Legacy VTK file of the C-alpha trace (Angstrom):
# vtk DataFile Version 3.0
C-alpha trace
ASCII
DATASET POLYDATA
POINTS 242 float
0.000 0.000 0.000
2.833 2.422 0.801
4.443 1.800 -2.593
1.102 2.322 -4.355
0.728 5.623 -2.513
4.238 6.603 -3.596
3.360 5.879 -7.231
0.193 7.957 -6.963
2.054 10.859 -5.346
4.751 10.950 -8.028
2.243 10.616 -10.836
0.547 13.744 -9.484
3.866 15.560 -9.015
4.938 14.624 -12.540
1.679 15.882 -13.987
1.739 19.243 -12.218
5.344 20.362 -11.637
7.848 17.715 -12.756
11.143 19.648 -12.807
10.528 21.253 -9.423
9.538 17.875 -7.946
12.889 16.454 -9.080
14.936 19.429 -7.822
13.014 21.337 -5.156
14.086 24.986 -5.199
11.973 28.089 -4.534
12.723 29.522 -7.962
11.872 26.242 -9.694
8.304 26.159 -8.377
5.380 26.357 -10.818
7.469 25.273 -13.814
10.085 27.912 -13.050
13.097 25.756 -13.903
14.931 26.679 -17.084
15.285 23.291 -18.836
18.863 23.972 -19.926
19.930 24.826 -16.366
17.994 21.833 -15.040
19.800 19.414 -17.361
23.158 21.064 -16.640
22.855 20.109 -12.956
22.654 16.465 -14.033
25.712 16.710 -16.239
27.719 18.318 -13.434
26.693 15.616 -10.973
27.287 12.619 -13.228
30.684 13.893 -14.367
31.764 14.350 -10.747
30.542 10.917 -9.614
32.010 9.060 -12.582
35.279 10.902 -11.984
35.381 9.625 -8.418
34.587 6.115 -9.608
37.524 6.253 -12.013
39.763 7.565 -9.215
38.847 4.465 -7.200
40.338 2.347 -9.979
36.957 0.969 -11.064
36.487 0.607 -14.799
32.899 -0.157 -15.733
32.228 -0.465 -19.426
30.831 2.369 -21.502
28.233 0.390 -23.399
25.093 1.109 -21.413
23.734 2.761 -18.273
20.450 2.581 -16.379
18.994 5.613 -14.618
16.651 4.258 -11.945
13.791 6.594 -11.064
14.747 8.817 -13.959
11.943 11.345 -13.535
12.327 14.025 -16.198
15.545 12.465 -17.532
18.010 14.887 -15.945
20.562 12.164 -15.195
19.654 9.920 -18.117
20.770 12.574 -20.568
23.915 13.176 -18.532
24.772 9.473 -18.552
24.286 9.372 -22.313
27.304 11.691 -22.621
29.454 8.868 -21.193
27.921 5.675 -22.627
26.563 4.425 -25.933
23.095 3.649 -24.573
21.252 5.269 -21.667
17.921 3.961 -20.388
15.729 5.705 -17.826
12.997 3.869 -15.936
10.238 5.368 -13.789
6.771 4.503 -12.552
5.369 8.001 -13.212
4.201 8.254 -16.822
3.820 12.073 -16.641
7.476 12.302 -15.563
8.477 10.164 -18.526
6.441 12.341 -20.879
8.471 15.343 -19.731
11.703 13.350 -20.056
10.902 12.496 -23.656
10.042 16.090 -24.467
13.358 17.318 -23.029
15.322 14.679 -24.968
14.913 16.622 -28.191
17.469 14.544 -30.120
16.025 11.204 -28.992
19.351 10.088 -27.564
17.869 8.177 -24.609
15.350 5.418 -24.005
12.612 5.789 -21.405
10.721 2.860 -19.910
7.546 2.936 -17.837
7.179 0.185 -15.240
5.037 -0.046 -12.130
6.560 -3.346 -11.028
8.255 -3.635 -7.603
11.354 -4.982 -9.385
13.400 -4.515 -12.563
12.239 -7.704 -14.253
11.796 -5.780 -17.520
15.597 -6.139 -17.765
17.598 -9.350 -17.761
20.605 -10.127 -15.609
23.842 -8.305 -16.475
22.218 -5.902 -18.960
24.050 -2.683 -18.062
27.566 -1.524 -17.278
26.362 1.166 -14.865
23.225 1.644 -12.788
22.754 5.125 -11.373
20.217 6.784 -9.094
19.918 10.033 -7.147
17.110 11.547 -5.070
14.920 8.490 -5.650
15.266 5.703 -3.067
14.678 8.272 -0.326
11.057 8.543 -1.504
10.403 4.777 -1.656
9.357 2.736 1.413
12.380 1.025 2.933
11.578 -2.600 2.107
10.803 -1.711 -1.505
13.909 0.493 -1.755
16.103 -2.387 -0.611
14.488 -4.618 -3.216
15.082 -2.104 -5.998
18.695 -1.673 -4.913
19.257 -5.433 -5.077
17.712 -5.398 -8.543
20.046 -2.610 -9.674
22.991 -4.824 -8.742
21.426 -7.779 -10.557
21.030 -5.955 -13.858
24.665 -4.744 -13.881
27.362 -6.841 -15.535
30.238 -8.315 -13.471
32.805 -5.582 -13.011
30.146 -2.921 -13.490
29.060 -0.450 -10.843
25.948 0.832 -9.132
26.210 4.459 -8.013
23.252 5.224 -5.798
22.471 8.125 -3.512
20.351 7.627 -0.385
19.111 9.794 2.451
20.874 8.594 5.576
19.302 10.679 8.344
17.838 14.120 9.053
20.511 16.721 9.741
20.677 19.078 12.738
18.988 22.036 11.079
15.605 23.178 12.371
13.864 21.468 9.463
15.923 18.347 10.057
14.966 18.187 13.718
11.316 18.639 12.791
11.554 15.874 10.179
13.074 13.545 12.779
10.117 13.819 15.148
7.065 14.759 13.063
4.846 11.753 12.237
4.617 10.931 8.530
0.902 11.670 8.409
1.482 15.125 9.873
4.322 15.799 7.434
2.127 14.828 4.500
-0.602 17.160 5.758
1.870 20.027 6.153
3.270 19.554 2.662
-0.157 19.526 1.058
-2.078 22.062 3.150
0.593 24.442 4.414
3.257 24.309 1.690
0.934 23.697 -1.251
2.749 20.710 -2.741
0.820 19.031 -5.587
1.372 15.784 -3.650
3.485 14.874 -0.611
7.093 13.713 -0.881
7.609 11.063 1.793
11.168 10.479 3.041
12.598 7.084 4.029
16.225 6.856 5.226
18.476 3.935 4.325
21.338 2.975 6.623
24.625 1.394 5.567
23.274 -1.840 7.059
20.270 -1.586 4.732
22.523 -1.026 1.732
24.889 -3.865 2.628
21.999 -6.277 3.106
20.523 -5.338 -0.270
23.723 -5.711 -2.304
25.600 -8.515 -0.562
24.303 -11.337 -2.775
26.012 -10.046 -5.916
28.114 -7.017 -5.020
30.209 -5.151 -2.491
30.391 -1.564 -1.353
33.538 -0.151 -2.913
33.158 3.374 -1.496
30.742 5.704 0.261
30.792 9.443 0.856
28.399 12.139 1.986
27.030 14.373 -0.774
25.971 17.854 0.384
25.111 19.021 -3.136
21.353 19.071 -2.622
21.307 20.789 0.746
17.944 20.526 2.433
17.508 19.021 5.868
18.825 15.515 5.237
22.268 13.952 5.076
22.766 12.245 1.703
25.270 9.460 1.100
26.556 8.158 -2.233
27.363 4.453 -2.387
29.429 2.892 -5.149
28.794 -0.840 -5.395
30.942 -3.087 -7.554
29.177 -6.028 -9.157
30.957 -9.306 -8.431
LINES 1 243
242 0 1 2 3 4 5 6 7 8 9 10 11 12 13 14 15 16 17 18 19 20 21 22 23 24 25 26 27 28 29 30 31 32 33 34 35 36 37 38 39 40 41 42 43 44 45 46 47 48 49 50 51 52 53 54 55 56 57 58 59 60 61 62 63 64 65 66 67 68 69 70 71 72 73 74 75 76 77 78 79 80 81 82 83 84 85 86 87 88 89 90 91 92 93 94 95 96 97 98 99 100 101 102 103 104 105 106 107 108 109 110 111 112 113 114 115 116 117 118 119 120 121 122 123 124 125 126 127 128 129 130 131 132 133 134 135 136 137 138 139 140 141 142 143 144 145 146 147 148 149 150 151 152 153 154 155 156 157 158 159 160 161 162 163 164 165 166 167 168 169 170 171 172 173 174 175 176 177 178 179 180 181 182 183 184 185 186 187 188 189 190 191 192 193 194 195 196 197 198 199 200 201 202 203 204 205 206 207 208 209 210 211 212 213 214 215 216 217 218 219 220 221 222 223 224 225 226 227 228 229 230 231 232 233 234 235 236 237 238 239 240 241
């Protein structure tokens, strides 16, 4: 039921304000994001993360990449600059419609799936699986399942680079998020802040990540990523596929 609610929320967000829902900034509200600037943030992020992966001595192939929870395709297009084939998958069809409209040259592929897994892809399909600002909005058990699936669909020697929300920070908003019940937070987002739909937050610990990936991969590195600010601590995990 929680995952169904998440799908419904992100379908509504994708229909009403997709770029702002992906990158929440005051100036981006009500379709205020400039698409060129929006896509540039993805290119900056992906270049930085892939650079760190290379510095670790990991050498995934450059044939194909999966962007899990691709939304409006911000990171899918960025990944396409580094690989021959980039595929974005999401369960919000309105988000995918915006992704396709922004991909004016048709360089990327976008797949709609409402399944609680990645069974639309076979084992060892991609060299890289990538995700940012996604698993934090998916209920924990489902997020762990999707993370395990990301490892499954990557080839041996490939990598999964996934960002998760680890915990609320010590800001005022962070302290409120740590104690406010989810139902109250959803009410505040809808009624007080005017969100088109709530954005639930679910932290994932290192223990959660290790449990999800241990069958077929190992954590090669982890670091905190402050790039999105807000009132949560974000951690990037790089998982090498065995």
